[in-house]
C-alpha positions in Angstrom: -0.3 0.0 0.0 1.4 3.5 -1.0 1.7 6.4 1.1 -1.0 8.3 -0.2 -3.3 5.0 0.1 -2.4 4.7 3.7 -2.4 8.0 4.8 -6.0 7.9 3.8 -7.0 4.8 5.3 -5.5 6.3 8.4 -7.5 9.6 8.2 -10.6 7.6 8.1 -9.9 5.8 11.0 -8.4 9.0 12.6 -11.7 10.6 12.4 -13.4 8.1 14.1 -11.3 8.1 17.0 -10.9 11.7 17.0 -14.7 11.9 17.2 -14.6 9.3 20.1 -12.1 11.3 21.9 -14.3 14.5 21.5 -17.6 12.5 23.3 -15.3 11.3 25.9 -14.2 14.7 26.5 -17.6 16.1 27.0 -18.7 13.3 29.3 -15.5 13.4 31.5 -16.4 17.5 31.4 -19.7 16.9 32.4 -18.8 14.5 35.5 -15.8 16.6 37.0 -16.4 20.5 35.8 -19.8 21.1 34.0 -22.2 20.0 31.3 -21.1 21.1 28.1 -23.2 18.6 25.8 -24.5 21.5 24.2 -21.4 22.0 22.5 -21.4 18.4 21.1 -22.3 19.7 17.5 -19.2 21.9 17.1 -17.0 19.4 19.3 -17.6 16.2 17.1 -16.5 17.7 13.9 -13.4 19.6 15.4 -12.2 16.4 17.1 -12.9 14.2 13.8 -10.9 16.9 11.8 -8.3 17.0 14.5 -8.1 13.1 14.6 -8.0 12.8 10.9 -5.2 15.3 10.4 -2.9 13.6 13.0 -3.5 10.1 12.0 -3.0 11.1 8.1 0.3 12.8 8.9 1.6 10.1 10.8 1.1 7.8 7.8 2.8 10.4 5.6 5.8 11.0 7.8 6.5 7.4 9.3 8.3 5.0 7.2 7.0 2.2 8.9 4.0 2.9 10.8 3.8 0.5 14.4 1.8 0.4 17.6 5.1 2.0 19.4 5.9 4.7 16.6 1.9 5.7 17.0 2.3 6.0 20.8 5.4 8.1 20.2 4.0 10.3 17.5 1.0 11.2 19.9 3.2 11.7 22.9 5.3 14.4 20.7 1.9 16.5 20.5 1.5 15.9 24.2 4.8 17.3 24.9 3.8 20.3 22.5 0.7 21.4 24.8 2.7 20.5 28.1 5.3 22.7 26.9 3.0 25.5 26.1 1.2 25.6 29.5 4.9 25.7 30.9 6.0 28.7 28.6 2.7 30.7 29.0 3.3 31.0 32.9 7.1 31.6 32.6 6.6 34.2 29.9 3.5 36.2 31.0 2.5 38.5 33.8 -1.3 38.4 34.7 -3.1 41.1 33.1 -6.8 40.1 34.6 -8.2 37.9 36.8 -10.1 34.5 36.7 -13.5 36.1 38.0 -13.1 38.6 35.3 -12.8 36.0 32.5 -15.7 34.3 34.1 -18.1 37.3 33.8 -16.9 38.3 30.4 -15.6 35.3 28.1 -14.6 37.7 25.6 -11.6 39.2 27.8 -10.0 35.6 27.2 -10.4 35.9 23.6 -8.2 39.4 23.8 -5.8 37.5 25.5 -5.2 34.8 23.0 -4.4 37.3 20.7 -1.7 38.8 22.7 -0.4 35.2 23.4 -0.5 34.4 19.5 3.3 35.4 18.6 4.1 32.9 21.3 2.0 30.1 19.8 3.3 30.6 16.4 6.9 30.3 17.6 6.0 27.2 19.5 4.1 25.9 16.4 7.3 26.2 14.0 9.5 24.8 17.0 7.3 21.9 17.5 7.6 21.0 13.8 11.1 21.6 13.5 11.8 19.2 16.5 9.5 16.5 14.5 11.2 16.7 11.2 14.4 16.2 12.8 13.0 12.7 13.9 11.0 12.1 10.6 13.1 13.2 7.9 14.3 16.3 6.8 11.9 17.1 3.7 9.8 20.0 2.4 6.8 17.6 2.1 7.3 16.2 5.9 7.9 19.8 7.1 4.9 21.2 5.2 2.5 18.3 6.6 4.1 18.8 10.3 3.6 22.5 10.2 -0.1 21.9 9.0 -0.8 19.5 12.0 1.0 21.4 14.7 -0.7 24.5 13.4 -4.1 23.2 13.4 -4.0 21.5 16.8 -2.8 24.8 18.3 -5.2 26.5 16.9 -8.1 24.2 17.7 -6.8 22.7 21.1 -4.0 24.7 22.3 -5.7 28.5 22.2 -7.2 27.9 25.5 -3.9 27.2 26.9 -2.1 29.5 25.3 -3.4 32.7 27.5 -3.3 31.1 30.8 -0.2 33.2 32.0 -2.0 36.2 31.4 -4.7 35.3 34.2 -4.2 35.7 37.6 -5.2 32.3 38.9 -5.9 32.0 43.0 -4.3 29.0 44.5 -7.9 27.7 45.3 -8.2 27.7 41.5 -4.7 25.9 40.4 -6.7 22.3 40.4 -8.3 24.2 37.2 -4.7 24.0 35.5 -4.5 20.2 36.8 -8.1 19.4 35.4 -7.0 20.9 31.7 -3.8 18.8 31.7 -5.8 15.9 32.9 -8.4 16.3 30.2 -5.7 16.5 27.4 -4.2 13.0 28.9 -7.7 11.7 29.0 -8.7 12.6 25.6 -5.5 11.5 24.0 -5.4 8.3 25.4 -8.9 7.8 24.1 -7.9 8.6 20.8 -4.8 6.7 20.7 -6.5 3.5 21.9 -9.6 3.9 19.7 -7.2 4.3 16.4 -5.0 1.7 17.3 -7.9 -1.1 18.0 -9.3 0.2 14.4 -5.9 -0.3 12.7 -4.3 -2.9 14.9 -3.4 -5.4 12.3 -2.0 -3.0 9.9 0.0 -1.4 12.8 1.5 -4.8 14.0 2.1 -6.1 10.5 4.4 -2.9 9.3 5.7 -2.7 12.7 6.8 -6.4 12.4 7.9 -5.9 8.6 10.3 -3.0 9.8 12.0 -4.6 12.4 12.4 -7.9 10.2 13.9 -5.4 7.9 16.3 -3.9 10.2 17.4 -7.1 11.4 18.4 -8.3 8.0 20.2 -4.9 7.4 22.0 -5.5 10.4 23.0 -8.9 9.3 24.3 -7.5 6.1 26.2 -4.8 7.7 
């Protein structure tokens, strides 16, 4: 199966897994924080789009997709979001309060705009790190920049401006909840996709390992 055919198949499974992760996020958020089921009409398409993009890009840049490689690829994106969390608190000084944001959510959108240069730099930096891992080519760079950029815009924008909001000690748990939710939805996404594509991931992973073994013997 060629790269483009494989990436198309992965995109479909990724869309299903992404929609499942969005549903899981809604359920967990409802249990732990507040009911956001009314947002499903927006979250399901967004989850499917992000899920399709990540799976498509993995099939495109990975020479031999495998279960371990799939997990590692997703951990790189988790690292991107966790790095953004650390950077936003290190770079910015609070300009408003959590109470003010709760009263007028439009304030936060203004802060997201202020954080956009940092978001852009982290997006490019993340793509550069990943291209060093998956191969230096213009195609890979374009694919990884697109994937990092879309994930940052759809999923990362809520994180980017957190450093501009004064969070009282009693509200620190909110940061932990946000990071926990990111971990939870990523775990659901990785698992559902792996179940859908398990045979292919295992088969190609074994083929890649066998090829490396043969190459090592020849060397």
